[in-house]
C-alpha positions in Angstrom: -152.2 96.6 62.3 -150.5 99.2 64.4 -147.0 100.8 64.2 -144.5 100.8 67.0 -141.1 102.2 67.5 -138.9 99.7 69.4 -135.9 101.3 71.0 -133.2 98.8 72.0 -130.2 99.2 74.2 -127.7 96.3 74.2 -125.9 94.9 77.3 -122.1 94.5 77.0 -122.8 90.8 76.1 -125.4 91.9 73.5 -122.9 94.2 71.9 -120.4 91.4 71.7 -123.0 89.4 69.8 -123.5 92.2 67.3 -119.7 92.5 66.9 -119.4 88.8 66.3 -122.3 88.3 63.9 -122.7 91.7 62.4 -125.5 94.3 62.1 -127.2 92.7 59.1 -127.5 89.4 61.0 -129.1 91.3 63.9 -131.6 93.0 61.7 -132.4 89.7 60.0 -133.0 88.1 63.4 -135.4 90.9 64.4 -137.2 90.7 61.1 -137.7 87.0 61.5 -139.1 87.4 65.0 -141.5 90.2 63.9 -142.7 88.2 60.9 -143.1 85.1 63.2 -145.7 87.2 65.1 -147.5 88.0 61.9 -146.0 91.5 61.6 -143.6 93.4 59.4 -140.4 95.2 60.2 -140.3 98.5 58.2 -136.8 99.6 59.2 -133.9 98.8 61.5 -131.3 101.4 62.4 -128.3 101.4 64.7 -127.6 104.7 66.4 -125.2 106.6 68.6 -126.3 107.9 72.0 -128.6 106.6 74.6 -130.0 103.8 72.6 -128.3 101.3 70.2 -131.1 100.5 67.8 -134.4 101.9 66.6 -136.8 99.5 64.9 -140.1 100.4 63.2 -142.4 97.5 63.3 -146.1 96.9 62.4 -147.9 94.2 64.4 -151.6 93.6 65.1 -152.0 95.0 68.6 -150.4 96.0 71.9 -150.4 92.5 73.2 -148.2 91.4 70.2 -145.9 94.4 70.7 -145.6 93.5 74.4 -144.8 89.9 73.6 -142.0 91.1 71.3 -140.6 93.5 73.9 -140.8 90.9 76.8 -139.1 88.3 74.7 -136.2 90.6 73.7 -135.8 92.0 77.2 -135.9 88.5 78.9 -132.8 87.5 77.0 -130.8 89.8 79.2 -128.8 90.9 76.1 -131.0 93.9 75.3 -133.5 96.1 77.0 -136.4 97.4 75.0 -138.8 100.4 75.2 -141.8 100.3 72.9 -143.5 103.5 71.7 -147.0 103.3 70.2 -147.1 105.4 67.0 -150.3 107.0 65.8 -151.2 108.1 62.3 -152.4 111.7 61.6 -155.9 110.2 61.0 -155.9 108.6 64.4 -155.0 111.9 66.0 -157.8 113.5 64.1 -160.3 110.9 65.5 -158.9 111.4 69.0 -159.3 115.2 68.7 -163.0 114.8 67.8 -163.8 112.8 70.9 -165.4 114.6 73.8 -163.6 114.0 77.1 -165.1 115.0 80.5 -162.0 116.2 82.4 -161.4 118.5 85.4 -157.9 120.0 85.4 -156.0 120.0 88.7 -156.9 122.9 91.0 -160.4 123.4 89.5 
């Protein structure tokens, strides 16, 4: 299982839905969608600023994460950015890998 940060921004109509049904109902709907994909929602937070909600989810792979993002965005009521999160151990493993790379200008 892999962790993802899902960043959602609501359209004006999406905001109206949150106002009508409440934040807890929105978090419950997202939890149900994630669990329906065999995953787990670790946290859901509304926020000020450029994005309206930050959701930490755990699903089996990038394809499942993409399915979630596509489904949410296709509603037209929210747009989604999905960030792949790596554990410290995964970064350790990546750092041990040898990469043949030539920097620009060399």
